Backbone bond lengths (Angstrom), bond angles and torsions (degrees), N, CA, C in turn:
res aa  C-N    CA-C-N  psi(-1)  N-CA   C-N-CA  omega(-1)  CA-C   N-CA-C  phi
1 G - - - 1.447 - - 1.515 112.24 -
2 I 1.322 117.21 -45.75 1.474 120.79 -178.86 1.518 110.25 -64.72
3 G 1.331 116.22 -48.61 1.462 119.64 -179.62 1.514 112.65 -63.86
4 G 1.331 116.89 -29.56 1.448 120.29 -178.37 1.510 114.63 -72.55
5 V 1.343 117.04 -18.79 1.472 119.31 -179.06 1.523 112.77 -105.20
6 I 1.331 117.96 -2.95 1.469 120.41 -177.39 1.522 111.35 -58.89
7 S 1.317 116.46 -45.30 1.468 120.65 -178.75 1.516 111.52 -56.98
8 A 1.339 116.56 -51.38 1.461 120.79 -178.69 1.520 111.40 -65.51
9 A 1.335 117.55 -40.94 1.459 121.00 -177.56 1.522 111.90 -63.75
10 V 1.327 115.85 -46.99 1.468 120.09 -178.94 1.522 110.80 -65.53
11 F 1.325 116.97 -40.55 1.461 118.91 -177.69 1.527 111.98 -70.88
12 N 1.329 117.24 -41.65 1.463 119.63 -178.03 1.522 112.09 -64.93
13 Y 1.333 116.61 -42.67 1.458 119.71 -175.75 1.521 113.22 -95.87
14 G 1.331 116.52 -35.65 1.459 119.53 179.05 1.512 112.93 -87.95
15 G 1.338 116.54 -15.02 1.459 120.76 179.09 1.512 112.36 -106.14
16 C 1.314 115.83 -68.02 1.467 120.31 -175.42 1.527 112.67 -65.39
17 V 1.325 117.27 -45.74 1.467 120.45 -176.59 1.530 111.23 -78.64
18 W 1.333 116.92 -56.17 1.460 120.00 -178.99 1.524 111.12 -66.19
19 G 1.334 117.19 -34.14 1.458 120.49 -179.90 1.508 113.00 -58.20
20 N 1.331 116.85 -32.39 1.458 120.88 178.35 1.518 111.03 -63.52
21 S 1.328 117.11 -46.86 1.463 120.10 179.45 1.526 111.32 -68.73
22 F 1.329 117.01 -33.52 1.467 120.35 176.88 1.522 110.68 -62.11
23 L 1.323 116.68 -45.04 1.462 120.83 -179.16 1.523 111.23 -65.98
24 K 1.318 117.30 -40.42 1.471 120.33 176.63 1.534 110.48 -61.01
25 K 1.309 115.87 -43.36 1.463 121.25 -177.78 1.524 111.97 -65.16
26 H 1.336 116.68 -27.70 1.459 120.61 -176.46 1.524 113.04 -105.32
27 G 1.310 115.73 24.45 1.464 119.67 166.39 1.505 117.52 96.21
28 A 1.320 119.67 5.81 1.464 120.14 178.45 1.518 110.08 -67.75
29 S 1.315 116.44 140.73 1.456 121.77 178.38 1.526 109.92 -61.99
30 R 1.330 117.11 129.63 1.453 120.85 -178.80 1.530 111.48 -62.43
31 D 1.319 116.29 -38.72 1.465 120.00 -179.19 1.524 111.27 -66.62
32 Y 1.333 116.14 -47.31 1.460 119.13 179.64 1.524 111.47 -68.90
33 L 1.325 116.31 -33.06 1.457 119.80 178.54 1.528 110.73 -65.72
34 M 1.338 116.18 -41.82 1.458 119.72 176.78 1.524 110.95 -64.10
35 M 1.322 115.81 -41.04 1.467 119.49 179.04 1.527 110.79 -65.16
36 A 1.334 116.01 -41.03 1.467 119.69 178.74 1.519 111.02 -63.84
37 G 1.332 116.82 -38.98 1.459 120.54 178.57 1.522 112.01 -66.42
38 I 1.327 116.99 -41.63 1.462 120.79 178.25 1.522 110.62 -64.38
39 C 1.322 116.23 -43.98 1.468 120.06 178.34 1.523 111.46 -62.87
40 S 1.335 116.28 -35.57 1.462 120.26 177.80 1.524 111.06 -63.62
41 R 1.336 116.29 -42.99 1.466 120.15 178.63 1.522 111.13 -66.16
42 L 1.323 117.01 -40.67 1.467 120.45 178.25 1.533 110.87 -63.38
43 L 1.332 115.42 -39.93 1.455 119.38 178.72 1.527 110.97 -65.60
44 Q 1.327 116.92 -38.62 1.461 120.32 176.90 1.528 111.04 -62.80
45 M 1.332 116.57 -37.79 1.460 120.18 177.72 1.529 110.72 -63.74
46 L 1.320 117.28 -40.98 1.461 120.83 178.89 1.528 111.49 -68.50
47 L 1.322 115.72 -38.37 1.458 120.22 -179.47 1.524 112.44 -72.24
48 A 1.331 116.93 -14.79 1.461 119.84 -179.94 1.523 111.88 -61.54
49 F 1.328 117.12 -31.45 1.465 120.20 -178.60 1.538 112.15 -69.21
50 P 1.336 118.42 -53.83 1.474 116.81 177.06 1.521 113.18 -66.24
51 M 1.334 117.54 -32.54 1.456 119.49 178.28 1.525 111.04 -66.65
52 G 1.340 116.89 -37.16 1.458 120.60 176.64 1.514 111.58 -64.91
53 W 1.333 116.29 -40.58 1.460 120.12 178.27 1.529 110.93 -65.11
54 L 1.330 116.71 -42.74 1.463 120.40 178.41 1.522 111.12 -64.05
55 T 1.337 116.62 -35.78 1.462 120.23 177.84 1.519 111.07 -64.39
56 D 1.328 116.93 -43.43 1.462 119.74 177.67 1.523 111.82 -66.19
57 T 1.320 116.85 -30.19 1.460 121.00 -177.02 1.518 112.26 -81.37
58 Y 1.339 116.93 -45.62 1.457 120.63 -172.85 1.524 114.40 -110.73
59 G 1.310 118.09 -9.62 1.459 120.71 179.66 1.515 112.51 102.21
60 C 1.331 115.33 148.41 1.460 120.06 -176.97 1.521 112.00 -67.92
61 A 1.330 117.57 -32.55 1.460 119.42 179.24 1.517 111.52 -69.30
62 F 1.333 116.50 -36.46 1.455 119.73 177.32 1.524 110.72 -60.87
63 M 1.332 116.86 -42.02 1.462 120.69 179.78 1.534 110.83 -68.80
64 N 1.325 115.95 -38.34 1.459 118.78 177.59 1.525 110.70 -64.92
65 F 1.326 115.84 -41.49 1.463 120.39 178.13 1.528 110.36 -66.29
66 A 1.332 117.54 -41.92 1.465 120.95 179.26 1.527 110.78 -61.66
67 G 1.332 116.23 -42.73 1.462 119.47 178.04 1.516 112.55 -63.59
68 A 1.340 115.57 -40.91 1.469 119.61 178.02 1.521 110.99 -65.46
69 M 1.327 116.66 -37.70 1.460 120.38 178.56 1.526 111.16 -66.43
70 V 1.326 116.27 -43.57 1.470 120.19 176.94 1.523 110.10 -60.75
71 Q 1.326 116.31 -42.52 1.463 120.08 179.31 1.524 111.44 -65.28
72 T 1.318 117.23 -36.97 1.462 120.66 179.59 1.529 111.39 -59.70
73 F 1.321 115.68 -45.53 1.462 119.70 -175.73 1.531 113.02 -87.99
74 A 1.320 117.85 -24.48 1.471 119.92 -175.73 1.525 113.34 -101.82
75 G 1.333 117.95 -19.01 1.457 120.22 -174.83 1.522 113.88 -58.02
76 F 1.331 116.18 -49.61 1.464 120.13 -177.88 1.530 112.68 -68.21
77 P 1.349 119.41 -53.01 1.477 118.07 179.41 1.524 113.01 -63.85
78 M 1.330 117.66 -30.74 1.456 119.88 178.21 1.525 111.13 -64.77
79 F 1.340 116.45 -42.88 1.466 118.19 178.47 1.523 111.10 -70.32
80 M 1.322 117.09 -33.84 1.467 119.59 175.38 1.526 110.69 -58.89
81 A 1.328 116.47 -44.28 1.463 120.91 179.23 1.517 111.06 -66.01
82 L 1.329 116.13 -39.76 1.461 120.59 -179.53 1.521 110.97 -66.07
83 R 1.318 116.71 -41.58 1.466 120.79 -178.64 1.522 112.06 -74.86
84 A 1.330 117.35 -25.62 1.463 120.34 -176.38 1.521 111.87 -58.61
85 D 1.328 117.49 -38.94 1.463 120.26 -179.95 1.523 109.31 -154.87
86 P 1.329 118.12 77.53 1.465 120.88 -177.59 1.523 113.62 -67.54
87 T 1.331 117.74 -14.54 1.465 120.07 179.26 1.524 112.37 -88.18
88 S 1.332 117.93 -8.30 1.456 121.95 -179.47 1.527 110.03 -78.51
89 V 1.317 116.46 123.20 1.464 120.64 -179.66 1.532 111.83 -66.50
90 P 1.345 120.31 -45.76 1.468 119.17 176.20 1.525 112.81 -59.03
91 N 1.334 116.20 -42.39 1.458 119.93 178.02 1.520 110.93 -61.89
92 L 1.317 116.67 -38.75 1.460 122.45 -179.95 1.528 110.96 -61.71
93 F 1.330 116.04 -44.42 1.457 119.40 -177.02 1.536 111.85 -75.46
94 V 1.320 117.49 -32.02 1.460 119.45 178.66 1.523 110.42 -70.38
95 T 1.322 117.27 -45.48 1.466 120.89 -175.41 1.531 111.90 -85.38
96 Y 1.327 117.17 -61.29 1.470 120.82 -172.94 1.525 112.25 -71.00
97 T 1.328 117.37 -31.22 1.465 119.36 179.47 1.517 111.21 -87.99
98 F 1.332 117.14 -62.63 1.463 119.88 -171.30 1.526 112.42 -75.37
99 C 1.329 117.34 -54.23 1.475 120.05 -175.11 1.523 111.71 -64.58
100 F 1.338 117.01 -44.38 1.455 120.08 179.58 1.526 110.40 -63.07
101 A 1.349 117.30 -41.65 1.467 120.67 -179.44 1.517 111.26 -65.09
102 L 1.320 117.14 -39.11 1.458 120.80 -178.86 1.516 111.37 -63.49
103 I 1.326 116.25 -47.59 1.466 119.53 -179.91 1.524 111.00 -67.00
104 A 1.340 116.71 -44.08 1.468 120.35 -178.04 1.524 111.91 -64.87
105 S 1.333 118.11 -29.65 1.462 120.67 -177.41 1.525 112.04 -66.74
106 F 1.329 117.23 -24.83 1.465 120.06 177.21 1.525 111.52 -67.95
107 N 1.335 116.46 -18.69 1.458 120.51 -176.52 1.522 113.07 -89.79
108 A 1.336 117.18 7.87 1.463 120.49 -174.23 1.524 112.57 -63.44
109 T 1.325 117.13 -28.03 1.473 120.05 -176.38 1.528 111.85 -111.34
110 I 1.322 117.21 26.74 1.458 120.76 -177.10 1.530 111.79 -63.65
111 C 1.344 116.46 -33.89 1.472 119.60 179.37 1.527 110.54 -68.80
112 M 1.339 116.59 -39.08 1.464 120.39 176.51 1.521 110.68 -64.17
113 Y 1.320 115.77 -39.25 1.469 119.63 178.44 1.529 110.26 -58.75
114 C 1.327 116.69 -45.98 1.469 119.81 -179.80 1.526 111.29 -65.69
115 A 1.337 116.29 -40.55 1.464 119.73 -177.54 1.521 111.73 -63.91
116 E 1.327 117.49 -37.24 1.456 120.43 -175.97 1.526 112.96 -74.41
117 L 1.319 116.93 -7.67 1.465 119.45 179.10 1.525 112.85 -79.63
118 F 1.342 117.70 -18.56 1.460 120.31 -169.51 1.529 111.63 -121.80
119 P 1.342 117.32 141.08 1.465 120.52 173.93 1.520 110.28 -69.28
120 T 1.318 116.25 162.50 1.470 119.99 -173.70 1.523 112.87 -59.89
121 S 1.315 117.38 -29.99 1.469 119.96 -176.24 1.522 113.10 -64.67
122 V 1.329 116.68 -28.41 1.475 119.60 -178.76 1.535 111.37 -127.71
123 R 1.335 117.21 18.59 1.467 119.23 -172.87 1.526 112.06 -65.06
124 N 1.330 117.68 -46.25 1.465 119.17 -178.87 1.522 111.41 -60.93
125 L 1.322 116.01 -43.87 1.470 120.29 179.57 1.518 110.51 -66.69
126 G 1.338 116.32 -46.20 1.464 119.78 -177.92 1.509 113.06 -62.56
127 V 1.332 116.17 -48.16 1.467 119.76 179.39 1.524 110.27 -66.69
128 G 1.340 116.46 -42.44 1.459 119.72 -178.41 1.516 112.62 -59.77
129 V 1.331 116.09 -44.44 1.467 119.64 -178.65 1.526 111.10 -73.48
130 S 1.331 116.41 -53.01 1.472 119.16 -173.65 1.522 111.97 -65.31
131 F 1.320 117.17 -46.70 1.460 119.87 -177.35 1.520 111.37 -69.39
132 N 1.317 116.74 -47.18 1.467 119.49 -176.30 1.521 112.62 -69.54
133 V 1.323 117.65 -37.42 1.468 119.91 176.63 1.527 109.63 -67.56
134 G 1.341 115.85 -45.91 1.461 119.04 -179.74 1.509 113.20 -61.69
135 V 1.333 116.09 -48.54 1.467 119.89 -178.45 1.529 110.96 -75.53
136 G 1.348 116.33 -43.81 1.464 119.45 -176.83 1.521 113.07 -65.56
137 F 1.331 116.82 -44.43 1.463 119.76 -176.91 1.523 111.78 -79.90
138 F 1.333 116.22 -58.50 1.467 119.29 -175.92 1.526 111.82 -72.68
139 G 1.341 116.71 -40.08 1.457 119.00 177.09 1.520 111.98 -72.33
140 G 1.333 115.60 -38.92 1.467 119.20 -179.28 1.509 113.28 -64.81
141 F 1.324 116.79 -36.63 1.465 120.40 -179.89 1.527 113.17 -91.98
142 A 1.331 117.28 -3.46 1.463 120.09 -177.67 1.532 113.37 -60.08
143 P 1.350 119.75 -45.05 1.464 118.58 177.58 1.536 112.54 -61.07
144 L 1.332 116.32 -39.27 1.462 120.11 177.96 1.521 110.74 -64.15
145 M 1.339 116.77 -43.54 1.461 120.56 179.54 1.525 111.29 -66.35
146 A 1.333 116.18 -39.06 1.465 119.75 179.02 1.528 111.35 -63.60
147 E 1.321 116.08 -43.65 1.464 120.00 179.40 1.525 111.12 -67.00
148 A 1.334 116.46 -42.77 1.464 120.35 -179.78 1.518 112.02 -66.31
149 S 1.338 117.09 -31.84 1.464 120.33 -177.94 1.519 112.49 -66.47
150 L 1.333 116.61 -21.45 1.468 119.93 178.14 1.524 112.01 -67.80
151 D 1.340 116.81 -19.02 1.461 120.00 -179.38 1.524 111.72 -72.33
152 W 1.338 117.73 -27.38 1.468 118.66 -179.64 1.522 112.98 -110.29
153 S 1.321 117.69 -9.98 1.463 120.11 175.02 1.522 109.29 -159.79
154 P 1.327 118.45 134.98 1.468 119.66 177.20 1.521 112.60 -66.34
155 Y 1.336 116.83 -14.90 1.465 121.48 179.24 1.530 111.39 -111.95
156 G 1.341 115.57 20.20 1.456 120.97 -178.47 1.525 114.40 -54.05
157 P 1.332 119.08 -46.04 1.468 118.98 179.55 1.523 113.20 -59.76
158 G 1.326 117.16 -37.37 1.459 119.65 177.33 1.511 112.00 -63.20
159 I 1.334 115.78 -39.86 1.461 120.23 176.03 1.525 110.02 -63.32
160 L 1.338 116.53 -39.51 1.461 121.54 178.67 1.524 111.02 -61.32
161 Y 1.340 117.38 -44.61 1.472 120.34 179.62 1.524 110.45 -61.27
162 S 1.318 116.40 -45.20 1.462 119.93 -177.93 1.527 111.68 -67.11
163 L 1.327 116.91 -40.09 1.462 119.99 178.16 1.520 111.48 -64.81
164 A 1.322 117.28 -38.63 1.465 120.94 178.05 1.527 110.35 -63.60
165 G 1.334 115.92 -43.06 1.454 119.38 177.40 1.517 112.14 -62.75
166 A 1.329 116.40 -42.23 1.464 120.72 179.41 1.521 111.48 -65.03
167 T 1.331 117.18 -36.23 1.467 120.95 178.64 1.521 111.20 -61.70
168 T 1.335 116.21 -44.49 1.459 119.88 178.33 1.527 111.09 -66.24
169 C 1.325 117.34 -41.10 1.472 120.39 177.76 1.515 111.60 -58.86
170 I 1.323 116.84 -47.61 1.464 121.31 -179.04 1.527 110.69 -64.27
171 T 1.334 116.19 -42.33 1.465 120.01 179.30 1.520 111.68 -59.97
172 M 1.327 116.23 -44.27 1.456 120.07 -177.17 1.526 111.98 -71.27
173 L 1.320 117.37 -36.83 1.464 119.87 176.66 1.521 111.14 -66.36
174 L 1.325 116.74 -38.98 1.464 120.13 176.67 1.526 110.62 -63.91
175 S 1.334 116.59 -37.95 1.460 119.43 179.86 1.524 111.22 -64.41
176 V 1.341 116.73 -35.53 1.467 120.18 177.45 1.529 110.24 -67.12
177 V 1.332 116.36 -41.47 1.472 120.42 177.86 1.521 110.05 -60.80
178 W 1.340 116.86 -44.06 1.467 120.46 179.84 1.522 111.12 -66.16
179 Q 1.336 116.60 -35.84 1.463 119.44 178.94 1.524 110.59 -66.03
180 R 1.324 116.24 -43.68 1.462 119.57 179.33 1.527 111.82 -65.22
181 A 1.328 115.70 -28.01 1.458 119.97 177.56 1.528 111.86 -82.70
182 G 1.332 116.84 -3.99 1.452 121.14 178.54 1.515 114.78 81.94
183 K 1.331 117.76 14.23 1.465 120.95 -177.41 1.524 112.71 -85.75
184 V 1.328 117.17 -29.42 1.465 121.13 179.07 1.524 108.76 -137.56
185 R 1.310 114.70 162.03 1.450 121.14 171.93 1.518 107.13 -122.21
186 L 1.317 116.31 127.62 1.456 120.04 -170.59 1.521 113.90 -101.30
187 A 1.302 118.48 -21.39 1.454 121.04 -175.16 1.517 109.89 -113.24
188 H 1.346 117.03 123.72 1.461 120.60 -177.37 1.522 113.23 -129.92
189 I 1.326 118.30 -0.27 1.469 119.71 -177.95 1.520 110.64 -111.21
190 R 1.306 117.41 -61.40 1.464 121.37 176.77 1.525 108.87 -102.23
191 P 1.330 117.87 156.23 1.475 118.76 -176.69 1.523 113.99 -66.91
192 R 1.336 118.24 -29.29 1.468 119.38 -178.01 1.525 110.27 -137.58
193 P 1.328 118.40 62.95 1.460 117.97 -173.40 1.518 116.00 -102.26
194 Y 1.330 117.86 -7.71 1.457 116.87 -164.06 1.523 112.73 -79.11
195 F 1.297 118.98 -79.27 1.461 121.47 179.25 1.527 109.78 -112.27
196 G 1.322 117.20 50.86 1.453 120.23 179.08 1.512 110.78 70.54
197 T 1.325 118.29 -99.84 1.459 121.01 -178.93 1.527 112.95 -126.69
198 W 1.317 118.25 -26.93 1.464 118.56 -167.61 1.515 114.37 -82.31
199 A 1.329 118.70 -14.15 1.471 118.81 -177.57 1.517 112.11 -130.57
200 D 1.328 117.49 23.64 1.459 120.25 -179.06 1.522 110.88 -70.07
201 G 1.326 113.77 156.55 1.449 118.88 169.41 1.520 108.62 -81.22
202 E 1.303 115.74 -170.20 1.462 119.13 178.92 1.517 109.45 -66.69
203 E 1.320 115.82 139.38 1.453 119.30 179.01 1.528 109.89 -70.41
204 E 1.355 113.17 145.80 1.459 118.08 179.12 1.514 109.56 -68.65
205 K 1.305 116.31 140.42 1.463 120.56 -179.90 1.519 110.02 -99.24
């Protein structure tokens, strides 16, 4: 549970939130930055519909894994593009509006993903610990880590986004391996909710 939310936590707080202050600090127009942020939120609202449909079709874990994979490969080049010219309005809308909204939209069902990992007897405890520790610790320290990473590399935050995405990908793939080995059970709400069809546990009888 904790590893599964690292990608979303780091990106939401170390990307969307901290990224706003980074752009202000490096000369982005406050008016255009606010407009880009509003457009990003509106785009996320629109993307919620297809993302919800994909979640019902392929499973919440598949969408979480897909988002982490996109973040792994896009996090670094996206920040490179953003840092290349933070004062450019087209660059601002392509990166901070479109790219950020696309990655963040994959995280719309992160709470459902955590809930489906635990049986009802321990669901509140499991979700409370895994989600809050993952988001509170990794998300809470993400802005600090992003700012500190600039001291050793001008593209440090981009590396941070990609590493966070890779961490979630590895965690989820390991969980599938453990499930196939019979060590854990990942789906407790719907009979086939985890990775669509190819990585489900045994169906409930």
